[in-house]
Structure formats: C-alpha cells, structure tokens
C-alpha positions in Angstrom: 0.0 0.0 0.0 1.1 3.5 -0.6 1.8 6.1 2.0 -0.3 9.2 2.1 2.0 12.0 1.0 2.0 15.7 1.8 -0.1 18.1 -0.2 1.3 18.7 -3.7 3.1 15.4 -3.9 2.4 12.3 -5.8 2.3 8.8 -4.2 3.4 5.6 -5.9 1.9 2.3 -4.9 1.6 -1.4 -5.8 -2.0 -1.9 -6.9 -2.6 -5.6 -7.9 1.0 -5.9 -9.1 0.7 -2.8 -11.2 2.1 0.7 -10.6 -0.5 3.2 -9.6 0.3 6.9 -8.9 -2.2 9.1 -7.0 -2.4 12.8 -6.0 -4.8 15.6 -5.3 -5.0 18.9 -7.0 -7.5 21.7 -6.3 -9.7 19.4 -4.2 -9.9 16.6 -6.8 -8.2 13.2 -6.5 -6.5 11.7 -9.5 -4.9 8.4 -10.3 -2.9 6.8 -13.1 -2.5 3.1 -13.6 0.9 2.5 -15.2 2.9 -0.6 -16.1 3.7 -3.8 -14.1 5.3 -3.2 -10.7 9.0 -3.8 -11.5 12.2 -1.9 -10.6 12.6 -0.7 -14.2 9.0 0.6 -14.4 9.3 2.3 -11.0 12.0 4.5 -12.5 9.6 5.6 -15.2 6.8 6.1 -12.6 9.1 8.4 -10.5 9.8 10.5 -13.5 6.1 10.7 -14.2 5.3 11.7 -10.6 8.0 14.4 -10.7 6.6 15.8 -13.9 3.1 16.0 -12.4 4.4 17.6 -9.1 6.3 20.2 -11.1 3.2 21.1 -13.2 1.1 21.5 -10.1 3.7 23.7 -8.5 3.9 25.9 -11.7 0.1 26.0 -12.2 0.2 24.3 -15.6 -1.3 20.9 -14.5 -3.2 19.1 -17.3 -6.5 18.1 -15.7 -7.4 16.0 -18.7 -4.3 13.8 -17.9 -3.6 13.5 -21.6 0.0 14.7 -21.0 0.7 12.1 -18.3 -1.3 9.0 -19.4 0.2 5.6 -19.2 -1.9 2.6 -19.9 -5.1 3.8 -18.3 -6.4 6.5 -16.1 -9.1 7.2 -13.6 -10.3 10.5 -12.2 -12.2 10.5 -8.9 -15.2 12.6 -10.1 -16.0 9.9 -12.7 -16.1 7.2 -10.1 -19.4 5.9 -8.9 -21.0 6.5 -5.5 -19.8 3.2 -4.2 -16.3 3.6 -5.6 -16.0 7.0 -4.1 -17.2 5.6 -0.8 -14.5 2.9 -0.8 -11.8 5.6 -1.6 -13.1 7.8 1.2 -13.1 4.9 3.7 -9.6 3.9 2.7 -7.9 7.2 2.3 -9.7 9.5 4.7 -11.2 7.3 7.4 -8.1 4.9 7.4 -10.4 1.9 7.6 -10.9 -1.2 5.4 -14.3 -2.2 4.0 -13.1 -5.8 3.9 -12.4 -5.8 7.6 -14.6 -3.3 9.5 -18.2 -4.5 9.9 -19.9 -1.2 9.9 -18.2 0.1 6.8 -18.7 -3.2 5.0 -22.4 -3.2 5.8 -22.8 0.4 4.6 -21.0 -0.5 1.3 -23.3 -3.5 0.8 -26.3 -1.2 1.2 -25.3 1.4 -1.3 -24.2 -1.2 -3.8 -27.9 -2.1 -4.2 -28.9 1.5 -4.9 -27.6 1.8 -8.5 -26.9 5.4 -9.6 -26.9 7.8 -6.7 -27.0 11.6 -6.9 -27.9 14.6 -4.8 -31.6 14.3 -5.9 -32.3 10.7 -5.0 -29.9 9.8 -2.1 -32.5 10.5 0.6 -35.2 8.5 -1.2 -32.9 5.6 -1.6 -31.8 5.7 2.0 -35.3 6.0 3.4 -36.4 3.0 1.3 -34.3 0.8 3.5 -36.0 -1.2 6.3 -34.0 -0.6 9.4 -34.6 -0.7 13.1 -34.1 2.7 14.8 -30.5 2.0 16.0 -29.3 0.8 12.6 -31.0 3.6 10.8 -29.3 6.2 13.0 -25.9 4.6 12.7 -26.1 4.4 8.9 -27.4 8.0 8.8 -24.4 9.2 10.7 -22.1 7.5 8.3 -24.0 8.8 5.3 -23.8 12.3 6.6 -20.1 12.1 7.1 -19.5 10.7 3.7 -21.7 13.2 1.8 -20.1 16.0 3.7 -16.8 14.9 2.3 -18.3 14.6 -1.2 -19.4 18.3 -0.9 -16.1 19.4 0.6 -14.2 17.7 -2.3 -16.3 19.4 -4.9 -17.8 16.2 -6.2 -21.3 17.2 -5.0 -22.5 20.8 -4.9 -25.0 20.4 -2.2 -25.5 18.3 0.9 -29.1 16.9 0.8 -28.7 14.8 4.0 -27.4 17.6 6.2 -30.7 18.3 7.9 -32.1 14.7 8.1 -32.8 14.0 11.7 -32.2 10.7 13.5 -35.2 8.6 14.3 -36.5 8.2 17.8 -37.7 5.0 19.3 -37.6 2.9 22.5 -34.7 0.4 22.6 -36.2 -3.0 23.0 -34.7 -5.5 25.5 -32.9 -8.5 24.1 -34.4 -11.5 25.9 -31.5 -13.8 24.9 -29.1 -11.6 26.9 -31.3 -11.7 30.1 -29.0 -12.4 33.0 -29.0 -15.8 34.7 -30.0 -16.3 38.3 -27.5 -17.6 40.9 -29.3 -21.0 40.7 -29.1 -21.1 36.9 -25.4 -20.3 37.0 -24.7 -23.2 39.4 -26.7 -25.6 37.3 -25.0 -24.6 34.1 -21.5 -24.9 35.6 -22.2 -28.3 37.1 -23.6 -29.6 33.8 -20.4 -28.5 32.0 -18.0 -29.8 34.7 -19.7 -33.2 35.1 -20.5 -33.8 31.4 -24.1 -34.3 32.5 -25.6 -34.0 29.1 -22.6 -35.0 27.0 -23.1 -38.3 25.1 -20.9 -41.0 26.6 -19.5 -42.0 23.3 -18.5 -38.5 22.3 -14.9 -37.5 22.4 -15.9 -33.9 22.6 -16.5 -33.6 26.3 -18.4 -30.6 27.6 -16.1 -30.5 30.6 -13.3 -29.3 28.3 -15.1 -26.0 28.1 -15.9 -25.7 31.8 -12.9 -23.3 32.5 -13.9 -21.1 29.7 -17.6 -20.9 30.8 -16.5 -20.3 34.4 -14.1 -17.6 33.4 -16.7 -15.5 31.4 -19.3 -15.9 34.2 -16.7 -14.9 36.8 -15.1 -12.0 35.0 -17.7 -10.7 32.6 -15.2 -10.4 29.8 -16.4 -10.3 26.2 -16.3 -13.6 24.4 -13.5 -12.5 22.1 -11.4 -11.3 25.0 -11.6 -14.7 26.7 -10.9 -16.5 23.4 -7.8 -14.3 22.8 -6.4 -14.4 26.3 -2.8 -15.4 26.3 -0.7 -17.0 29.0 1.5 -13.9 29.3 -1.4 -11.7 30.3 -1.8 -13.6 33.6 0.6 -12.3 36.2 0.9 -14.8 39.1 3.1 -12.5 41.2 0.8 -9.5 41.1 -2.3 -11.7 40.9 -3.8 -9.7 38.1 -5.1 -10.5 34.6 -4.5 -8.0 31.8 -7.3 -7.6 29.3 -6.0 -5.5 26.4 -6.7 -7.5 23.2 -9.2 -9.8 21.5 -9.2 -12.6 19.0 -12.1 -11.2 17.1 -14.4 -12.7 14.4 -13.9 -11.4 10.9 -16.5 -10.7 8.3 -15.8 -14.2 7.0 -16.8 -16.0 10.2 -15.9 -17.0 13.7 -13.8 -20.1 13.0 -10.2 -20.2 14.2 -8.6 -19.4 10.8 -10.9 -16.4 10.3 -10.2 -14.6 13.5 -7.8 -11.7 13.9 -6.0 -10.2 16.9 -6.7 -6.6 17.6 -7.3 -4.2 20.6 -10.4 -4.4 22.7 -13.8 -3.2 21.4 -13.4 0.4 22.6 -9.6 0.4 22.8 -9.6 0.3 26.6 -7.3 -2.0 28.6 -8.0 -3.1 32.1 -6.7 -5.4 34.8 -8.9 -7.9 36.7 -8.0 -9.4 40.1 -6.7 -13.0 39.9 -8.9 -14.4 42.7 -8.1 -17.7 44.4 -10.8 -19.6 42.5 -9.5 -18.2 39.2 -6.0 -19.1 40.2 -7.1 -22.6 40.9 -9.0 -22.7 37.6 -6.3 -21.2 35.4 -3.1 -22.6 36.9 -3.4 -26.1 35.2 -4.1 -24.3 31.9 -1.0 -22.1 31.9 1.7 -24.2 33.5 4.5 -25.1 31.1 3.0 -22.9 28.3 4.7 -20.2 26.2 3.7 -16.6 27.0 2.0 -16.3 23.6 0.0 -19.5 23.9 -3.8 -19.2 24.3 -5.2 -20.0 27.8 -8.4 -21.4 26.4 -8.4 -23.7 23.4 -10.8 -25.9 21.6 -10.5 -29.7 21.9 -8.5 -29.7 18.7 -6.1 -27.1 20.1 -7.4 -24.2 18.1 -9.0 -20.9 19.2 -12.5 -21.5 20.5 -15.3 -20.9 18.0 -17.9 -19.3 20.3 -20.5 -19.6 17.6 -20.1 -23.4 17.5 -19.9 -23.6 21.2 -23.1 -21.7 21.5 -25.0 -23.9 19.1 -23.6 -27.3 19.9 -23.0 -27.2 23.6 -24.4 -24.2 25.4 -27.8 -24.1 23.8 -28.5 -27.9 24.3 -27.4 -27.7 27.9 -29.8 -24.9 28.6 -32.6 -26.8 26.9 -31.9 -29.9 29.0 -31.8 -27.8 32.2 -35.1 -26.2 31.3 -33.5 -22.7 31.3 -34.8 -20.1 28.8 -32.5 -19.9 25.8 -29.7 -17.3 26.0 -26.6 -16.5 24.1 -23.1 -16.7 25.6 -23.0 -13.0 25.9 -25.7 -13.2 28.6 -22.8 -14.2 30.9 -21.4 -10.7 30.6 -24.9 -9.2 31.3 -25.1 -11.5 34.3 -21.8 -10.3 35.6 -22.8 -6.7 35.4 -26.1 -7.2 37.1 -24.5 -9.3 39.9 -21.8 -6.6 40.5 -24.4 -3.9 41.0 -26.7 -6.1 43.1 -23.8 -7.1 45.3 -23.0 -3.4 46.1 -20.1 -2.8 43.7 -20.4 0.8 42.4 -21.3 1.5 38.8 -17.9 3.1 38.3 -16.0 0.0 39.5 -18.4 -2.3 37.6 -17.8 -0.3 34.4 -14.0 -0.5 35.0 -14.1 -4.3 35.4 -16.1 -4.5 32.1 -14.0 -2.1 30.1 -16.9 0.3 29.6 -18.0 3.8 30.9 -20.6 3.8 33.7 -23.4 5.2 31.5 -23.0 2.4 29.0 -22.8 -0.2 31.7 -25.9 1.0 33.5 -27.9 1.4 30.2 -27.0 -1.8 28.4 -25.8 -4.4 30.9 -27.5 -4.1 34.3 -30.7 -5.9 34.9 -32.8 -6.5 38.0 -32.2 -10.2 39.0 -34.3 -10.3 42.2 -37.3 -8.1 43.1 -36.7 -5.9 46.1 -38.6 -7.1 49.2 -38.0 -4.0 51.3 -38.0 -0.2 51.1 -35.7 2.4 52.7 -36.4 3.2 56.4 -37.6 6.7 57.1 
C-alpha cells in the first residue's frame, strides 16, 4: 500500500501488481495506472510523478491527464457512488471495508442503490427497512460521507445535512437476560460433570468448563476470553491484563478467520486474579509459552464461540429447562451481579471495560425483586 503524501506530492503504490500513482489537485483526487510493478518501471513512474508535481507547482497541470497518461487513467469525479465511498473509507477514514463490519455493511447497502446523486440519495436511504438503531448509525455514516463529497467538490449540495435521526424505544434482548444464581450453578455443574454429553462423544463438555466459568466470573467479552494469552496472567501480582481480543472477521468465527486486535473500545483493564480463578487457570498455563492461548478448543485451536453456543451451550440450557440465552448473557449476568452485590457503577464499568453510562444502560438488569424499602 502507498503512504499518504503531503499536499502537492504524488504517491506511488503497488496496486494488484501494477504501478499506480495518486495525487490531489485543487480538491480533486486523480490516479494513473501504469505498467507492471517492477524496478525498471518504477524509475519511469518516479519521473512521471516528478513531472506532475512540477506542473502542479507551476500552475500548468493538465487536468485531462492526456499529458501524463500511461496505460489507463481514472479520475475521482468519474467514479461511482460506491467507488467514491471505498476511496473515502480507505484514504480518509483509514479503515478497510473488507475488515470493518460497519463500513462493510454500509457498502453492501449502497451497492444495491444503483446510480446515486444529490436528488435521489434521501429517497434511496429511506427506502431501507432498518430498526431505529441501525437507521441512525447508517445516517451518521451517510452524513459524514456526503459532507466529504461536498467538501471535495464532487457534489455541490448536501441533501442529507438536515435529516434528523429517528427516535424510538430500545427493546430489550431476551437472549441476553442475566442468569440467576441457581441457573449459573446448574450450568457450571452440567459442564463440569458432562451431565448431558453423550458418553460415546470424544468432545467432552467439561473441556469448556474453565472457559464458561471464566466468562461468568469476569464478565469479559467472548473474544477477550478467546484471545487471552498466558503472558497476560501475572501470578506474582495476581492480576489478569485484558487489552486485546481474537475477534471474528467478516468471513466468520472459526479459528482461521479470527484476527487479533485491541479491545472493542480500545480500553485496557486489569482484573483481580482471585483464588478460585488461580485454581482454575493454573493447570491451563503451566509449562506454556507466554503467547499461547489460555483457552483452546478440543482440537487445540482458538475457540469458536458460535459453534460452542449452538452445539453445547444451547443444548445444555434446553436440558436444564432454562430459557434460551446467548453466551454474551454471561457478561450481562456479571454486570447485574456486581451492581446487586454493592459494587459501584464506576467500578463495575472498569471491570467490564466500559464507561458507567454504557454499563448501566446496556448491561445491568434486575435479577431479584426488592422485598423492602428504605427506612424513614
């Protein structure tokens, strides 16, 4: 990939094994696709780049590109709405549509719209069937993108500038409802004792007992537990450092599709290594390399939480007669138990890697109905 250059300079990059040069002039982005990416052709490309830079500096730049053309050329204003979006995401937002879920989903949406212009963009956007939250997230991205189109001189007006977000009540997610103390105990016992695991199966449920216990005990996100490495557990200081995840990609949640990155909001935190966690984790980390995963699948790969949910967790809940939940309900359970046990919202938020407002709004639920009122 090329490096973004200073204003008035031309960048040279390897684009699909061909040389591509790119630059901006008077608010418009230009690109020229040249020959194959070889040392000899790079010399030619540098000469071409120097020629363009000199013309821009002298004010005699040929905006038709006829003077500079190699094999083929593209000019940003002639690009379609989706192609402009991809360029904006890559060059200005420093993101990747192939990796980031939100940008990828937005691109998939506008790909279906066909030709988009200032006159029809609102109609096309409002024709989408979204819940309130999705509508508002997509609107925010659309506004930011169109604002850039106007600033770059590609569009003359901003038709979405005054479009207001939708209002609506956020509905609870029943599959994230916290578990009761009794339900937690039953679930852990079922995992630990292989209660509902077929005797002939070599994939014992008990293999995942430490993982399930850990997410119930700490409230970490699934991907944080999956990506936890041995070196993040400090036995001397008795702390666990949570500062990275092994996250799902757009291609799936299997081990070969996951990628390591920072936590969801970029925050790192330390959790106390309590005695029960020490007893749980010690056998899993002894003799391991610092970069080894603490929790692995039976095959020694990163855990696929999607498969674990469908093949083990869901069947166990069904056998126990417990209302269906997702694994993420363990995190909601942790938050609710913290608040109910008297841990302050600020400390609960710290343990979860969130701010207090987010924690109280999204994660805390009433587990038990109060049976008393304050004394006057």
